[in-house]
C-alpha positions as a Markdown table, in Angstrom:
| # | Residue | x | y | z |
|---|---|---|---|---|
| 1 | Unk | 5.2 | 23.5 | -11.7 |
| 2 | Unk | 7.6 | 26.2 | -12.9 |
| 3 | Unk | 10.1 | 25.5 | -10.1 |
| 4 | Unk | 10.7 | 21.9 | -11.3 |
| 5 | Unk | 14.1 | 21.5 | -13.0 |
| 6 | Unk | 15.4 | 18.8 | -15.4 |
| 7 | Unk | 12.0 | 17.4 | -15.9 |
| 8 | Unk | 11.9 | 13.9 | -17.5 |
| 9 | Unk | 9.0 | 11.5 | -18.1 |
| 10 | Unk | 9.1 | 7.9 | -16.7 |
| 11 | Unk | 6.9 | 5.2 | -18.2 |
| 12 | Unk | 6.7 | 2.5 | -15.5 |
| 13 | Unk | 5.3 | -1.0 | -16.0 |
| 14 | Unk | 4.0 | -2.8 | -12.9 |
| 15 | Unk | 2.7 | -6.3 | -12.1 |
| 16 | Unk | -0.6 | -4.6 | -11.2 |
| 17 | Unk | -1.1 | -2.9 | -14.6 |
| 18 | Unk | -0.3 | 0.6 | -15.8 |
| 19 | Unk | -0.3 | 3.6 | -13.5 |
| 20 | Unk | -2.7 | 6.5 | -14.1 |
| 21 | Unk | -0.1 | 8.2 | -16.3 |
| 22 | Unk | 3.5 | 8.6 | -17.1 |
| 23 | Unk | 5.4 | 9.9 | -14.1 |
| 24 | Unk | 7.2 | 13.3 | -14.3 |
| 25 | Unk | 10.5 | 13.4 | -12.5 |
| 26 | Unk | 12.8 | 16.3 | -11.8 |
| 27 | Unk | 14.6 | 18.4 | -9.2 |
| 28 | Unk | 12.7 | 20.6 | -6.8 |
| 29 | Unk | 14.3 | 22.5 | -3.9 |
| 30 | Unk | 17.4 | 20.4 | -4.6 |
| 31 | Unk | 15.6 | 17.1 | -4.2 |
| 32 | Unk | 14.6 | 14.4 | -6.7 |
| 33 | Unk | 10.8 | 14.4 | -6.9 |
| 34 | Unk | 8.1 | 12.7 | -9.0 |
| 35 | Unk | 4.6 | 13.8 | -9.9 |
| 36 | Unk | 1.8 | 11.4 | -10.8 |
| 37 | Unk | -1.7 | 12.6 | -11.6 |
| 38 | Unk | -4.0 | 10.0 | -10.1 |
| 39 | Unk | -6.8 | 10.9 | -12.5 |
| 40 | Unk | -4.5 | 11.0 | -15.5 |
| 41 | Unk | -3.7 | 14.1 | -17.5 |
| 42 | Unk | -6.9 | 15.7 | -18.7 |
| 43 | Unk | -8.7 | 14.1 | -15.7 |
| 44 | Unk | -10.0 | 11.1 | -17.6 |
| 45 | Unk | -10.0 | 8.4 | -14.9 |
| 46 | Unk | -12.9 | 8.2 | -12.4 |
| 47 | Unk | -12.1 | 7.5 | -8.7 |
| 48 | Unk | -13.2 | 3.9 | -8.8 |
| 49 | Unk | -11.2 | 3.3 | -12.0 |
| 50 | Unk | -7.9 | 4.4 | -10.4 |
| 51 | Unk | -5.3 | 1.7 | -10.3 |
| 52 | Unk | -3.9 | 2.6 | -6.8 |
| 53 | Unk | -1.7 | -0.4 | -6.6 |
| 54 | Unk | 0.0 | 0.4 | -9.9 |
| 55 | Unk | 0.4 | 4.1 | -8.8 |
| 56 | Unk | 2.0 | 3.4 | -5.5 |
| 57 | Unk | 4.1 | 0.5 | -6.9 |
| 58 | Unk | 5.5 | 2.7 | -9.6 |
| 59 | Unk | 6.5 | 5.4 | -7.1 |
| 60 | Unk | 8.1 | 2.8 | -4.8 |
| 61 | Unk | 10.1 | 1.3 | -7.8 |
| 62 | Unk | 11.6 | 4.8 | -8.2 |
| 63 | Unk | 12.7 | 4.7 | -4.5 |
| 64 | Unk | 10.1 | 7.2 | -3.4 |
| 65 | Unk | 10.0 | 7.3 | 0.4 |
| 66 | Unk | 7.6 | 10.2 | 1.0 |
| 67 | Unk | 4.3 | 11.0 | -0.6 |
| 68 | Unk | 2.3 | 14.2 | -0.4 |
| 69 | Unk | -1.1 | 13.5 | -1.8 |
| 70 | Unk | -3.0 | 16.6 | -2.9 |
| 71 | Unk | -6.8 | 16.1 | -3.0 |
| 72 | Unk | -9.9 | 18.2 | -3.6 |
| 73 | Unk | -12.3 | 17.5 | -0.8 |
| 74 | Unk | -15.7 | 18.6 | 0.5 |
| 75 | Unk | -16.0 | 20.2 | 3.9 |
| 76 | Unk | -18.3 | 18.5 | 6.5 |
| 77 | Unk | -17.9 | 21.2 | 9.1 |
| 78 | Unk | -18.7 | 24.9 | 9.2 |
| 79 | Unk | -15.1 | 25.8 | 10.3 |
| 80 | Unk | -13.6 | 24.5 | 7.1 |
| 81 | Unk | -14.3 | 26.9 | 4.3 |
| 82 | Unk | -13.6 | 26.5 | 0.5 |
| 83 | Unk | -9.9 | 27.2 | -0.3 |
| 84 | Unk | -8.9 | 26.2 | 3.3 |
| 85 | Unk | -6.3 | 23.4 | 3.6 |
| 86 | Unk | -6.9 | 20.5 | 6.0 |
| 87 | Unk | -4.2 | 18.0 | 6.9 |
| 88 | Unk | -6.1 | 14.9 | 8.0 |
| 89 | Unk | -4.8 | 12.7 | 10.8 |
| 90 | Unk | -7.4 | 9.9 | 10.3 |
| 91 | Unk | -9.4 | 8.1 | 7.7 |
| 92 | Unk | -12.8 | 6.5 | 7.8 |
| 93 | Unk | -13.3 | 3.8 | 5.2 |
| 94 | Unk | -16.6 | 3.7 | 3.3 |
| 95 | Unk | -15.2 | 2.1 | 0.2 |
| 96 | Unk | -16.2 | -1.3 | -1.3 |
| 97 | Unk | -13.0 | -2.4 | -3.0 |
| 98 | Unk | -10.8 | -3.4 | -0.1 |
| 99 | Unk | -9.4 | -6.5 | -1.9 |
| 100 | Unk | -7.4 | -4.2 | -4.2 |
| 101 | Unk | -6.1 | -2.0 | -1.3 |
| 102 | Unk | -3.2 | -4.4 | -0.6 |
| 103 | Unk | -0.2 | -5.7 | -2.4 |
| 104 | Unk | -0.1 | -8.9 | -0.3 |
| 105 | Unk | -1.5 | -12.3 | -0.8 |
| 106 | Unk | -0.4 | -15.0 | -3.2 |
| 107 | Unk | 1.5 | -16.8 | -0.5 |
| 108 | Unk | 2.8 | -13.8 | 1.5 |
| 109 | Unk | 0.5 | -12.5 | 4.3 |
| 110 | Unk | 1.0 | -9.1 | 5.9 |
| 111 | Unk | -1.2 | -7.0 | 8.2 |
| 112 | Unk | 0.0 | -3.5 | 8.6 |
| 113 | Unk | -0.6 | -1.4 | 11.7 |
| 114 | Unk | -2.9 | 1.4 | 10.6 |
| 115 | Unk | -4.1 | 3.0 | 13.8 |
| 116 | Unk | -2.3 | 6.2 | 12.7 |
| 117 | Unk | -2.7 | 6.1 | 8.9 |
| 118 | Unk | -1.0 | 9.4 | 8.3 |
| 119 | Unk | 2.7 | 10.2 | 8.9 |
| 120 | Unk | 2.5 | 12.7 | 11.8 |
| 121 | Unk | 6.0 | 14.0 | 10.9 |
| 122 | Unk | 5.1 | 14.8 | 7.3 |
| 123 | Unk | 1.8 | 16.2 | 8.3 |
| 124 | Unk | 3.4 | 18.6 | 10.8 |
| 125 | Unk | 6.0 | 19.7 | 8.3 |
| 126 | Unk | 3.2 | 20.5 | 5.8 |
| 127 | Unk | 1.5 | 22.5 | 8.6 |
| 128 | Unk | 4.7 | 24.5 | 9.2 |
| 129 | Unk | 5.1 | 25.3 | 5.6 |
| 130 | Unk | 1.5 | 26.3 | 5.1 |
| 131 | Unk | 1.6 | 28.6 | 8.1 |
| 132 | Unk | 4.9 | 30.2 | 7.0 |
| 133 | Unk | 3.2 | 31.1 | 3.7 |
| 134 | Unk | 0.0 | 32.5 | 5.3 |
| 135 | Unk | -2.2 | 29.7 | 4.2 |
| 136 | Unk | -5.3 | 28.9 | 6.3 |
| 137 | Unk | -4.5 | 25.4 | 7.4 |
| 138 | Unk | -6.2 | 23.0 | 9.9 |
| 139 | Unk | -3.8 | 20.4 | 11.2 |
| 140 | Unk | -5.7 | 17.2 | 12.0 |
| 141 | Unk | -9.2 | 15.8 | 11.3 |
| 142 | Unk | -10.9 | 12.8 | 9.8 |
| 143 | Unk | -11.2 | 12.2 | 6.0 |
| 144 | Unk | -14.1 | 9.9 | 5.1 |
| 145 | Unk | -13.5 | 8.1 | 1.9 |
| 146 | Unk | -16.5 | 7.2 | -0.2 |
| 147 | Unk | -16.5 | 5.3 | -3.5 |
| 148 | Unk | -18.0 | 7.9 | -5.9 |
| 149 | Unk | -18.2 | 8.8 | -8.6 |
| 150 | Unk | -21.5 | 10.4 | -7.6 |
| 151 | Unk | -21.4 | 12.9 | -4.8 |
| 152 | Unk | -23.3 | 12.3 | -1.5 |
| 153 | Unk | -27.0 | 12.4 | -0.9 |
| 154 | Unk | -28.0 | 15.0 | 1.7 |
| 155 | Unk | -28.8 | 12.2 | 4.1 |
| 156 | Unk | -25.3 | 10.7 | 3.7 |
| 157 | Unk | -23.7 | 14.1 | 4.0 |
| 158 | Unk | -25.6 | 14.8 | 7.2 |
| 159 | Unk | -24.7 | 11.4 | 8.6 |
| 160 | Unk | -21.0 | 11.9 | 7.9 |
| 161 | Unk | -21.1 | 15.4 | 9.5 |
| 162 | Unk | -23.0 | 14.2 | 12.6 |
| 163 | Unk | -20.5 | 11.4 | 13.1 |
| 164 | Unk | -17.8 | 14.1 | 13.4 |
| 165 | Unk | -16.0 | 13.5 | 10.2 |
| 166 | Unk | -14.3 | 16.6 | 8.8 |
| 167 | Unk | -13.8 | 16.2 | 5.0 |
| 168 | Unk | -15.0 | 13.8 | 2.4 |
| 169 | Unk | -13.5 | 12.7 | -0.9 |
| 170 | Unk | -13.0 | 9.6 | -3.0 |
| 171 | Unk | -9.3 | 8.7 | -3.4 |
| 172 | Unk | -6.9 | 9.0 | -0.5 |
| 173 | Unk | -7.6 | 6.0 | 1.8 |
| 174 | Unk | -6.4 | 3.3 | -0.7 |
| 175 | Unk | -3.3 | 5.4 | -1.4 |
| 176 | Unk | -2.5 | 5.6 | 2.4 |
| 177 | Unk | -3.0 | 1.9 | 2.9 |
| 178 | Unk | -0.8 | 0.9 | 0.0 |
| 179 | Unk | 1.9 | 3.6 | 0.9 |
| 180 | Unk | 2.1 | 2.1 | 4.4 |
| 181 | Unk | 2.6 | -1.4 | 2.9 |
| 182 | Unk | 5.3 | 0.0 | 0.7 |
| 183 | Unk | 7.0 | 1.7 | 3.7 |
| 184 | Unk | 6.4 | 5.2 | 2.4 |
| 185 | Unk | 5.6 | 8.1 | 4.7 |
| 186 | Unk | 2.3 | 9.5 | 3.5 |
| 187 | Unk | 0.3 | 12.6 | 4.2 |
| 188 | Unk | -2.8 | 14.2 | 2.6 |
| 189 | Unk | -3.0 | 17.8 | 1.7 |
| 190 | Unk | -6.8 | 18.2 | 1.5 |
| 191 | Unk | -7.9 | 21.3 | -0.4 |
| 192 | Unk | -11.5 | 22.3 | 0.3 |
| 193 | Unk | -13.7 | 23.1 | -2.7 |
| 194 | Unk | -17.2 | 22.9 | -1.3 |
| 195 | Unk | -19.5 | 22.1 | 1.7 |
| 196 | Unk | -20.6 | 18.8 | 0.2 |
| 197 | Unk | -24.4 | 19.0 | 0.4 |
| 198 | Unk | -25.3 | 19.2 | 4.1 |
| 199 | Unk | -25.3 | 23.0 | 4.2 |
| 200 | Unk | -28.8 | 23.7 | 2.8 |
| 201 | Unk | -28.2 | 27.4 | 2.3 |
| 202 | Unk | -25.2 | 26.6 | 0.0 |
| 203 | Unk | -25.5 | 25.2 | -3.5 |
| 204 | Unk | -25.0 | 21.4 | -3.4 |
| 205 | Unk | -21.6 | 20.2 | -4.6 |
| 206 | Unk | -21.3 | 19.7 | -8.3 |
| 207 | Unk | -18.3 | 19.2 | -10.7 |
| 208 | Unk | -18.6 | 22.9 | -11.7 |
| 209 | Unk | -18.4 | 24.0 | -8.0 |
| 210 | Unk | -15.3 | 21.9 | -7.5 |
| 211 | Unk | -13.6 | 23.2 | -10.6 |
| 212 | Unk | -14.3 | 26.8 | -9.7 |
| 213 | Unk | -11.9 | 26.5 | -6.7 |
| 214 | Unk | -9.5 | 24.0 | -8.2 |
| 215 | Unk | -7.1 | 26.5 | -9.9 |
| 216 | Unk | -6.7 | 28.6 | -6.7 |
| 217 | Unk | -6.2 | 25.5 | -4.6 |
| 218 | Unk | -3.7 | 24.1 | -7.0 |
| 219 | Unk | -1.6 | 27.3 | -6.8 |
| 220 | Unk | -1.7 | 27.2 | -3.0 |
| 221 | Unk | -0.7 | 23.5 | -2.9 |
| 222 | Unk | 2.2 | 24.1 | -5.3 |
| 223 | Unk | 3.6 | 26.8 | -3.1 |
| 224 | Unk | 3.4 | 24.6 | 0.0 |
| 225 | Unk | 5.1 | 21.7 | -1.8 |
| 226 | Unk | 8.0 | 23.8 | -3.0 |
| 227 | Unk | 8.5 | 25.0 | 0.6 |
| 228 | Unk | 8.1 | 21.7 | 2.4 |
| 229 | Unk | 10.5 | 19.7 | 0.2 |
| 230 | Unk | 13.5 | 21.3 | 1.8 |
| 231 | Unk | 12.1 | 20.5 | 5.3 |
| 232 | Unk | 11.9 | 16.7 | 4.6 |
| 233 | Unk | 15.0 | 14.8 | 5.9 |
| 234 | Unk | 17.3 | 13.1 | 3.5 |
| 235 | Unk | 17.3 | 9.7 | 5.3 |
| 236 | Unk | 14.1 | 7.7 | 5.4 |
| 237 | Unk | 14.1 | 6.7 | 9.1 |
| 238 | Unk | 10.6 | 7.5 | 10.3 |
| 239 | Unk | 8.3 | 4.8 | 11.7 |
| 240 | Unk | 6.5 | 4.4 | 8.4 |
| 241 | Unk | 9.7 | 3.4 | 6.7 |
| 242 | Unk | 9.8 | 0.2 | 8.8 |
| 243 | Unk | 6.1 | -0.6 | 8.7 |
| 244 | Unk | 6.6 | -4.2 | 7.5 |
| 245 | Unk | 8.9 | -5.1 | 10.5 |
| 246 | Unk | 5.7 | -5.9 | 12.5 |
| 247 | Unk | 3.4 | -6.7 | 9.6 |
| 248 | Unk | 4.8 | -9.8 | 7.7 |
| 249 | Unk | 3.5 | -13.0 | 9.2 |
| 250 | Unk | 4.5 | -15.7 | 6.6 |
| 251 | Unk | 7.8 | -17.4 | 7.3 |
| 252 | Unk | 10.3 | -16.1 | 4.8 |
| 253 | Unk | 11.2 | -19.7 | 3.8 |
| 254 | Unk | 7.7 | -20.1 | 2.6 |
| 255 | Unk | 7.5 | -17.0 | 0.4 |
| 256 | Unk | 6.8 | -18.1 | -3.2 |
| 257 | Unk | 9.5 | -17.0 | -5.7 |
| 258 | Unk | 6.9 | -15.6 | -8.0 |
| 259 | Unk | 5.5 | -13.4 | -5.3 |
| 260 | Unk | 8.9 | -12.3 | -4.2 |
| 261 | Unk | 9.7 | -11.2 | -7.7 |
| 262 | Unk | 6.4 | -9.4 | -8.1 |
| 263 | Unk | 6.9 | -7.5 | -4.8 |
| 264 | Unk | 10.6 | -6.9 | -5.0 |
| 265 | Unk | 10.6 | -3.1 | -4.7 |
| 266 | Unk | 8.4 | -3.5 | -1.6 |
| 267 | Unk | 10.3 | -6.4 | 0.0 |
| 268 | Unk | 13.7 | -5.2 | -1.0 |
| 269 | Unk | 14.8 | -4.5 | 2.6 |
| 270 | Unk | 14.0 | -8.1 | 3.6 |
| 271 | Unk | 15.8 | -9.6 | 0.6 |
| 272 | Unk | 19.2 | -7.9 | 1.1 |
| 273 | Unk | 20.5 | -10.6 | 3.5 |
| 274 | Unk | 19.6 | -13.2 | 0.8 |
| 275 | Unk | 21.8 | -11.7 | -1.9 |
């Protein structure tokens, strides 16, 4: 991104293994930001191979409080065309790896509230930015998260469409869950590349189809990100930034020291009075 100033690379080690790649930090619109390619540079990591816990942990360890997750998605509805932007408000989970979609366990139990999985404040700011730039944007909708790496069968695509889901992809639900546990406000910028395979008059989705729209979508997403950064408040005081207040159920006196140490960037707010 040409607008990024003072770019530096950050290699972060986490208790959950390495992130997808080295993080790139810098200044954008006067704010400190970090970029992390979930598939690694050169797109070498498949969706089911992504270490989501390491990725979100690495961002939290750098005091990240907001995440804008850009994703290529398939459209499940006629009204969402390739190169449109959708800002989902809901997720539907069709994944099979839920055990690795949490930081907790090992003596500390937590159950986050996830009825509203996307930060409405951040989503609405993204919508404002997109509209100000003339981008075709749809604010709201449901993102169904499949495992991949294969695309849907036509029966699956039609099932998802008839159930009222709006877009489909393979990565954002785990990110949203872990971001909520890490008290990070999270929103998805879903960039449409195809109609999945329910629309029989269109060519079924393929990697080539996705790539044909990827460059244009990336350019649009970059413009929106540059604009929205200045709209995000300095102080992290949205509901998502206090998500663990009602989630932690294990008495603090019972927290194992090893787990506290492991989750220190996530539990930091609760450890301040013990210093």
